N, C-alpha and C positions, 0 to 999 in steps of 0.2 A: 027409443026406449031400450033397445038391445044393448047399446053401448053403455048405458048407465048400469045395467045389470052385469055386463061384462067387467066394467070397472070395479063394481062392488065386489064381485067374486075375486078379482085379482087382489084387491085390497085385503079382503078376508084371508086369502091364501098367504099373502105377505105377512099379515099380522100373525097368523098361525106359525109361519116359519120363524118369525122373530121370537115368539113365545118358546118355540122348541130350542132355539139357539140359547135363549136365556136359561132354560132348564139345563141344557148341556153344560153351559158355562158354570152354573152353580154346582153341578155334579163334579166337574173337573176341579173346581176350587176345593170342594170337600175331599176329593181324592188326594189332592196335593197336600192338604192339611194333615190327612192321615199319614201320608208318606213322610212328611216332615216330623211328625210325632214319633214314627217308627225309627227314623234316622237318629233323632235325639236320644231315644231309648237305647239304641245300639251303641251310640257313642258313649253313653254312661256306662253300659256294660263293658265295653272295650276298656275304658279307663279303669274300672274296677278290676278287671282281669289283669291288666298290666301291673297294677299296684300289687295284686296278689302274687304275680310272677316275680316281681322284684323282691318281695318279702321272702318268697321261697328260695330265691337265689341267695339272699343274704343268710338265711338259715342254713342253707347247704354249705356255704363258705365257712360259717361258724362251726358246723359239725366237722368239716374237713380239718380245720385247724385243731379242734379238740382231739380228733382221732390221731393226728400226726404227733401230738404232744406225748 
């Protein structure tokens, strides 16, 4: 009888460990999704800033030309 109880306890322990692993995995996936979204947002902001910088450079060049005339 003792061996059956021991086996049942071990099985329950392993089941609990598996459940915990599954929860951890889900949390990691959620965290990765958040990081991916943040990365995408930062890339969009970077592109916007680069475009703005180029525009300001062009404007600066135009103003320099006008000033030299």
